[in-house]
N, C-alpha and C positions, 0 to 999 in steps of 0.2 A: 490781621490788622492790629497794630499796637497804637496806643494813644499818641497823638501828635498835636502840636499847637499850630493852628492856622488862625490868623487874626481875621475874624469876620467883621465887616463894618458894623458900627454901632446901630445904624439904621439900615435894615435889610430892605433892598429894592430888588425885585425880580424882573427878568427880561423874558417876556412871553410874546410870541407872535404866532401866526397861523401855522408855521412850520413845526413848532414844538408844543403848542398849547394842548392838543389832544393826542399827541403821538403815544405817550405813555399809558393813557387810558385805553387806547385801542390795542396796544401791544401787551400790556401787563395789568390792565384794570387799575391803574393808579392815576388819580385825578391830579390836576395842577394844584388844587387846594391842599391835598395831602402832602405833596412835595414841599410846599411852603411851610406847612405845620411843623415838620420835623426840625426845622431850624430854630423853632421857639420852644422846643421841649428838651428836657435834660434826661439822660446824658446824650451828648452829641459827640460822636467819634469821627473826626475828620483826618484824612491822610492824603498826601500827594498820590496821584495816580501816574507814576513815572512811565509805565508801559504805554499809556495813551496820551502822553504830553509832548509829542514830537512837534506839533504845530502851535499849540498853546498849552499853558499850564492847566492841568485838570486835577480834580480832587474826587475822592470817594468819601462818602459819608454814610455812617450807620446812625439811624435815629428812629423815632417812633412818632406816629400821628397822635392827634388828640384822643383817639379811641384805642391807642396802644398797638396799632399795626406796625410791625417792624419793617422798615424799608432800607434799601441801599440805593443811594443816588450817586450819579456821576454829574459833576458840575464844573463850571469854569467861571471866571469873572470877565465880563465884557462891559467896558465903559462904566466900571464901578458897580455893576449890577450882577446878581447871581443868575447865571444862565444854566438851567437844568438840561443836561444832555440826555440822560436816561434815568429811569426809576423802575424798581421792581421790588417784590417781597424779598426779605433776607433769606438766604439759604440757612439750613440747619446749623452749619458751622458758624456763619455770621451771627445768627441768633445767640449761639453759645458765647461768642466773643462779647457781644453786646450785653448779655446778662451778667457776665463776669465783670465787665466794666461798671455796670449798675451796682453790683454788690460791693465792689471796691470803693466806689464813691460814697455809698452809705456808711461804710466803716471809717472813712476819712472824716466824716462830719461829726 
């Protein structure tokens, strides 16, 4: 993943329903609260997910929870709301990319 610019809304609103509220907790032990947290923590690495964007535009995001847990989320926008499709822990490769981005941001400041 290379850094990309995706304009997130100024006010973040999430779209949760019975279909996706607990799906990631059951499958990957990631809560819906953790999914939301990463959008408020820096750095946030968002890229288009071209492979999975046939029916709607989807994105992949690398971020961290308030407790520093590295996650990869797939999401889309529906009715101006963020709809999380899936969430899981970052792979080793994704963690390395995320850490490199964090280091680069620190050196820019």
